[in-house]
N, C-alpha and C positions, 0 to 999 in steps of 0.2 A: 647194508643193502642200499641200493640207489633209488628205490621207489617200489610201488606196487601197482598192479592192475587187477582189480577185483571183478569177478564175474559171477552173477547168479544164473540159475538155469534159464531164465527168460531174457537175460541181457543180450544185446547185439551191438557191436561197434564195427566200423569199417576197417578193413585191412588192405593195404596196398600189396597185391599179390606179386611176388617175385619168383619167376621161374628160374630159381637157382638152387643148386644142391645146398640144402640147409639155408636157403634164403639169400644167396649172393648174386643172382642173375636178375636183372631188371626187365620187366615187361609192363605193358599198360596196366594201370591199377584197376582192380575190380574187387568187389566185396567178396571176402572169403567166408564170412560168418554164415552165409546162406548154406554153407556146407554142413552146418551143424543142425540136425533135426531136433525134434522134441525129445526130452529125456524119457528113457524107458526104464531107467534104474530106479532103485528104491531108496537111494541114499544110504545103503547098507541095511542089513537086516534089522538094525536097531531103529531105522526109519526116521527121516526128517531131522538129521543132525543139524544143529545151528552153528557148529564149528566150521571154520574155513579151512579147506584143504589147500595147502600152499604148494605150488610147483616152482621149480627153478631149473636153470640149465647153465652149463659151463659157457662162458663168453668167448667162444672160439673164433668168432668173426665180428664184423662191425656191429657195435651195440645198437645202432639205429635199425639195422636189419633184423637183429634178434628181437628187438622190442616190438617189431611188427609180427613176427612169427608166433612167439609164445603166448601173447594174449589170446590169439586165435585158438591155440591148443587149449588154453584154460576154458574158453567158451565151449569148445567141443566136449571137453571132459565134464563140464557142468551140465551140458545138455544130455549127456549119456548117463550120468549118475544121479542127477537131481541133488547134487551137492553144491554149496557155494565154493567156488574155486578162485584162487588168486595167484597171479604170476608175480614172483618176486625176483627182479633182475639183480645181479651182483656184478662186482667190478673185476673179479679175477677168479681163477680156477679154485684157489684155496678157499675163497669165501663160500663157494657152493658146498664144499666138503664140511666146513665148520657149521654152516647153517643147517645142514642135514644132521650133523652130530647133535646140535642143540635141540633139534625138533622144530626149528623154525620153518623147515621145508620137509614135506612128507613124500613127495614124488619128484625125482630129479633126473634130468637128462645128463648123464655122465659120460666122460670119455673112459676108456679102459682103465687108465691109471687112477683117475679120480674116483672111479667106482670101487677099485680095489682099496684105495685109501679110506673111503667112507665105510666100506664093509668091515675093515679092521677096527675102526672107531665105534661102529654101531653093530655089534654082533647080532646076527639074525636078519640084517637087511638083505634084501633079495633082488636080483636082477630079474625083471618080469618080461621084458620084451627088448628086442633089438631090430634094427632094419634088416632087410634081406641082404644088404651089402656088408653088414658089420661082422659077420662070422668069418669073413675072409677079406680083411681090410689091408690097405697098402699105403706106405709112405713113398714119396718121391724125393730124390736129391736133384735139385735144379741148379743151374749155374748161369751166370752172365757170360755171353759168348766171348767177351773181351778177356775173360780169365784163361782162355785157351784150353779148356778141358774138353775131352771127348767122351761120348757115351760109352758105357761098358755093360756087360751082361752078367757079371758075377760079383758077389759081395767083395771079393778081393780087389776089385777095381776101385773101391773107395780109398785105397792107398794113394790114388792119384790126387786126392784133394789136399794132401800134405803141403803146407806152405801157402794155402789159400785161406782167406777169411770166410767164416761161416756163421750163419745165424740159424738158431732153432726158432720155434714158436714160443708158446708159453713154457715156463720151466717145468710144469707138470702135464704137458700135452703128451698123449700117447704117440700119436702119429707125427708130431712135430718136434719131439725131444726124446722120450723114453726109448722107443724102438730104433730111431735113427742112431742114437748114441750106442745102443746095443750092437747094431750092425757095424758101426765104425770100429768098435772094440774087436769084433770078429776079424776085421781087416787089419788089426794092429795099429789103428789110428787113435791117438789120445789128444786131449786138448793142447798138450805141449807141442804137437806136430802142426798145429794150425798157425796162421799168421795172426797172433793175438788171441785173447780170450774169445770164446764164442759169444755171439749176441743172443738176446732173447727178445724177439719182436713183439710177443704178446698174443699174436693171432696168426692164422694161416694166410689171410689176405695181406697182412702187413709183411710177412716173410716174402711173399711173391713180389710185392712192390719194392722191397729192399733189394732183392736180387735184380729185378728188372731195371732199377735205377743205377745199379752198379755200386750201391752202398756196401754190399757184400758180394764176394765172388760166388758163394755157394749157399743154398738154403735147404732145409729139410721141411717138407710140407705134406699135408694131407692130400692124397691123390684126388679125392672127390672134389675138394675145393679148387685145386689147380685146373681140373677138367672143366669145372663150371666157369672159372675165370676165362678160360680159352673161349668157351661158347658165348660168354657174355660180350666179349670184345671190348671191355671197359678198361683194360690195362694193356699197354703196348708190350707184347711178349716177343717182339721180333728179335730182341737181344737175349732171349732166355732159351736154354736148351735143357731137356730132361736128360740127366746123366744115367739114372738107374731107378728101376721100380723094385721095391723090396718084396721079399716073400710075404705071404699073408699072415694075419694075426687077428684075434678078436678085439673089437674096439667099442664103439658107442653102445649105450643101453639105458633103458629106464630102470631106475633103482627106487624101491619103496622101503620105508621104515618098517620094522617088525611090529610096531604097535599101531599100525594103520587101522586094523579091524577093531581094536580096543577103542580107538579114538572116534571112529566114524561108523561103526556098526559091523557086525560079522558079515563077511562076504565082500567087503569093500575092495580088498586086494584083488580078489577074483574078478570083480566087476571092472576094475581098471584094466586088468590083463585082457579080459574078454573084449573090452572096447578097443584096445590097441591092436590086438591080433585080428579083430573083426573088420578093421578098416579095409575097404575093398577098392582096388584101383579100377575095377570095372564099373563102379558107381561114380558118375561124373562129379557128384558133390564131394564124396569122400576122397576122390582122386586128387582134389586140390591140395588137401593138407599133406597127403603122401608126397606129392610133387615138391612141396616146400621142404620136405625132409630128404629129397633126392632118392626116394625109395619106391619100389613097386608094392611093398607090403611090410608090415612088421611081423616078425616071427618070434617064437618062444626063445628066451635066453636061458643059459645055464651058467651058474656061478663058476662051475669047474672049468669052463672055457677060458677063464681069465687066470688060470693057475700059472701059465707061462709069464704073463705080465707081472704077477705077484713076485715070481722068482727073480725076474730081471730088475724090478723095482727095489727089492731087498739088496740085490748085489750093487745097485747104484746108490744105496743109502737113502732112498725115497720113501721107505716105510719104517715104522718103529721108532 
């Protein structure tokens, strides 16, 4: 792990607010922590646990931006539950899964694939909430205009990327690798059909920059991040064309360990779920943190919604 940010229920520290889906769009900095009111939780029915509840998240975007968002989440969780909460940043997707497996992280913001991997390693782990956009998430295939590729409307159109160079995001990204590779396979495209081995940029914003610069002809990227990058105007996308928008699938979610109530008191899991589901975009203070996640609200998550991803991951050798 790369460091920690610890928050007690009464702590407050400034956050530069970024109006970006998941924190990628810059706007004038304002304090976010005013969004977190006083705690109404009991710290679990056991009351007053002195243990630290650790949260983490997959590093799907610029670490500097994520290190602004998640300490604010930790502050809000602390205020809502009366627990001491600590954000533990990590360097890659696999590190989140391993930390969750070891019990070093109790609550994690996972992608669809990393959540499936973590649930396989930690039986009983449960997805408790997802954003309103996560039940029907989409990938985009984007291309540099100089590659000469034209947009298409059907998965079969992916056959046109044969002979092109391509970069995915992280190797265990759902929207930046797992599902794009699945759709490529449906179109009969394998790595052998590409111009060299595919790249792995490590994050969605890095994929966008790699395609915009011409380092790769084609990239597979999270639709949400691409849209936010367009709105931010911070990357020159004049040479980037969207080739195709994938069908929907379940993706990001908050995952909790099965021993959370044992560690922090009976009812802690329900308290965290209630906090997340209760965030209200109609409340100006709570709307700030929802905006950072690019969501109108969090909704209940169902482990079964990720069965498709589990099946695809097994077929690609990414589980077991």
